[in-house]
PABAZA-133719 format. One line per field, with one value per residue (C-alpha): y, x negated, z; residue number from 1. Coordinates in Angstrom, 1 decimal. Layout:
% residues N
yy <- Y  ...
xx <- X  ...
zz <- Z  ...
i <- NUM  ...
//
This chain:
% residues 214
yy <- 3.3  4.0  1.4  2.0  0.5  1.3  1.3  0.8  1.6  -0.9  -0.3  3.2  2.5  4.6  5.9  9.4  11.7  10.8  10.5  9.5  5.9  5.6  4.2  1.5  -1.3  0.1  3.5  1.7  0.0  3.3  5.5  3.1  3.0  6.5  7.7  7.0  5.6  6.1  3.6  0.3  -3.1  -5.1  -3.2  -4.0  -6.5  -6.9  -10.6  -12.0  -9.0  -6.0  -7.9  -9.0  -5.5  -4.2  -6.9  -6.0  -2.3  -3.1  -5.6  -3.3  0.2  1.5  4.4  7.1  7.8  11.6  11.1  8.6  10.9  14.0  11.9  12.7  11.0  11.4  10.0  10.3  10.0  8.5  8.1  5.6  4.2  0.5  0.2  -2.0  -4.6  -4.5  -2.6  0.2  3.6  7.4  7.0  10.5  11.7  14.1  15.0  15.1  15.0  15.5  14.0  11.4  9.8  10.6  9.3  6.1  5.5  6.2  3.8  0.9  1.4  1.5  -2.0  -3.4  -6.7  -6.8  -6.4  -8.1  -5.1  -3.5  -4.1  -2.4  -4.4  -7.0  -4.5  -3.7  0.0  2.3  2.9  5.4  4.6  6.7  5.1  6.5  5.2  6.1  6.5  6.2  5.8  3.3  3.8  5.3  8.2  10.1  13.3  14.7  15.3  18.1  16.2  13.4  15.9  17.5  14.2  13.0  13.0  15.5  19.3  21.0  24.5  25.4  27.6  28.9  31.4  32.1  32.9  30.7  29.5  27.3  24.2  25.9  28.9  26.7  24.8  28.1  28.4  24.8  23.4  20.3  18.2  18.8  17.1  15.9  16.5  20.2  19.6  20.6  19.2  18.7  19.3  19.7  23.1  25.1  28.0  30.3  33.5  32.0  32.8  31.4  30.2  27.9  26.5  22.9  21.3  18.5  17.2  14.6  16.8  19.7  19.7  22.6  21.6  23.7  24.0  24.5  28.1  27.1
xx <- 3.3  -0.4  -2.7  -6.2  -9.5  -12.3  -15.9  -18.6  -22.0  -24.1  -27.2  -27.4  -27.5  -30.3  -31.8  -31.0  -33.5  -34.5  -37.4  -40.9  -42.0  -44.3  -47.7  -48.0  -45.7  -45.8  -44.6  -41.8  -40.6  -40.7  -39.0  -36.9  -34.0  -32.9  -34.6  -33.3  -35.7  -36.1  -38.6  -39.1  -40.7  -37.4  -34.3  -30.8  -28.8  -25.0  -23.9  -24.2  -26.2  -25.2  -22.8  -20.9  -20.9  -19.5  -16.8  -16.0  -15.5  -13.4  -11.1  -10.4  -10.3  -6.8  -6.1  -4.6  -0.9  -1.3  -4.5  -2.7  0.4  -1.6  -4.0  -7.2  -10.3  -13.8  -16.7  -17.2  -20.7  -20.7  -23.6  -23.8  -26.3  -27.0  -27.8  -30.4  -27.8  -26.5  -23.3  -22.3  -22.1  -22.0  -20.0  -19.8  -18.6  -21.1  -19.1  -15.4  -12.6  -9.8  -6.3  -7.4  -10.2  -12.9  -10.8  -10.1  -13.8  -14.7  -12.0  -13.3  -17.0  -16.1  -14.6  -17.8  -19.0  -22.3  -25.4  -28.7  -30.6  -33.6  -37.0  -40.3  -43.3  -40.7  -38.8  -35.1  -34.7  -31.8  -31.6  -29.4  -27.8  -25.9  -23.4  -21.2  -17.6  -15.6  -11.8  -10.5  -6.9  -6.6  -4.0  -3.4  -1.3  -3.6  -1.5  -0.1  3.6  5.2  8.5  6.7  5.4  8.8  10.5  7.9  7.9  5.1  5.0  2.4  1.0  -1.3  -4.4  -5.0  -7.9  -7.7  -4.0  -1.4  1.7  4.6  5.0  7.7  5.5  2.5  4.6  5.1  1.3  0.2  3.2  5.3  2.1  -1.6  -4.9  -5.8  -9.5  -8.7  -8.2  -11.1  -9.8  -6.7  -6.4  -3.7  -2.1  -1.2  1.1  -0.7  0.9  4.3  5.4  8.9  8.3  5.6  7.7  8.7  10.0  11.7  8.4  6.2  3.1  2.1  -1.1  -3.0  -4.1  -7.1  -7.6  -11.0  -11.7  -12.7
zz <- -29.0  -28.9  -27.6  -26.2  -25.7  -23.2  -24.4  -21.8  -23.1  -21.2  -23.4  -22.1  -18.4  -16.9  -13.8  -12.5  -10.8  -7.3  -4.9  -6.0  -5.3  -2.3  -3.1  -0.4  0.8  4.3  2.9  1.0  4.1  6.0  3.5  1.3  3.8  2.9  -0.3  -3.8  -6.3  -10.0  -11.2  -9.4  -10.1  -9.9  -10.9  -9.4  -11.3  -11.6  -11.2  -14.7  -16.1  -18.1  -20.4  -17.3  -16.0  -19.3  -19.1  -15.5  -16.5  -19.5  -17.7  -14.7  -16.1  -16.8  -19.1  -16.9  -17.8  -18.3  -20.4  -22.6  -22.9  -24.1  -26.1  -24.1  -25.6  -24.2  -22.3  -18.5  -17.1  -13.6  -11.3  -8.4  -6.0  -5.6  -1.9  -0.3  0.4  -3.2  -2.5  -4.8  -3.1  -3.8  -7.0  -8.5  -11.9  -13.4  -16.5  -17.1  -19.7  -17.1  -16.8  -14.2  -16.2  -13.7  -10.8  -12.7  -13.5  -9.9  -8.6  -10.8  -9.9  -6.2  -6.6  -8.1  -6.6  -4.8  -7.0  -6.6  -5.0  -6.5  -4.9  -4.7  -3.4  -2.3  -0.2  -1.1  -2.0  -3.0  -6.7  -8.6  -11.9  -14.5  -16.9  -19.6  -19.8  -22.9  -23.0  -26.5  -27.8  -30.6  -33.3  -36.7  -35.4  -33.1  -32.8  -29.6  -30.0  -28.0  -27.7  -25.9  -23.4  -23.0  -22.3  -19.8  -16.0  -16.1  -16.7  -18.8  -19.0  -21.9  -21.8  -25.3  -25.7  -21.9  -21.9  -20.2  -22.1  -21.3  -23.4  -25.5  -26.0  -26.9  -29.5  -31.4  -31.6  -32.0  -33.8  -32.9  -32.9  -32.7  -32.8  -29.3  -30.1  -29.7  -26.0  -23.8  -20.6  -18.5  -14.8  -12.1  -12.3  -9.2  -9.8  -7.3  -8.9  -8.3  -11.9  -12.4  -15.9  -14.6  -11.8  -12.6  -9.4  -11.3  -12.6  -10.8  -11.4  -13.5  -15.6  -17.2  -20.7  -21.7  -25.5  -27.1  -28.2  -31.7
i <- 1  2  3  4  5  6  7  8  9  10  11  12  13  14  15  16  17  18  19  20  21  22  23  24  25  26  27  28  29  30  31  32  33  34  35  36  37  38  39  40  41  42  43  44  45  46  47  48  49  50  51  52  53  54  55  56  57  58  59  60  61  62  63  64  65  66  67  68  69  70  71  72  73  74  75  76  77  78  79  80  81  82  83  84  85  86  87  88  89  90  91  92  93  94  95  96  97  98  99  100  101  102  103  104  105  106  107  108  109  110  111  112  113  114  115  116  117  118  119  120  121  122  123  124  125  126  127  128  129  130  131  132  133  134  135  136  137  138  139  140  141  142  143  144  145  146  147  148  149  150  151  152  153  154  155  156  157  158  159  160  161  162  163  164  165  166  167  168  169  170  171  172  173  174  175  176  177  178  179  180  181  182  183  184  185  186  187  188  189  190  191  192  193  194  195  196  197  198  199  200  201  202  203  204  205  206  207  208  209  210  211  212  213  214
//
């Protein structure tokens, strides 16, 4: 069985674009309640600092079942706002790898304990952060096996060069196993055209696995 590890790059935590900083303290007090700041005197701080934040992410993040099953690897960029009271809000994935990774990263960040809020001229202000969270399967055998997908509780439809294939059809093209790095993303599949070959009522959920063009 494959194992995994989650890598949180604390050293790359950064501010996202937002409002300009007011010049005076009075202006900060007037505008800081709603605006999001980019550069401030005292930045928000997670309890225990960045190492503790990294540890919090690593301990609480779970590899999504479907992502593990199909071998999804990748980095999700997530932005969030540290509010004036230190609470984390507006958690939003800004890049994706699919198969539930974005939802999992969002779930964990929404459970973050209260931060020490950022301040400008001694006044608490809202600050937006952007952090990368990497999902990486660890193990010598990093291939995705079609038989594992066939035997799972989930159904899969493959998009190869913009054409949809059933799992059995995709196996004739990709083989009995393939490099998961060839996967662009995976997302829930809805059979809007009601094609019988893509109808899988016995499966818990059906995913569309989109393969890279090259």
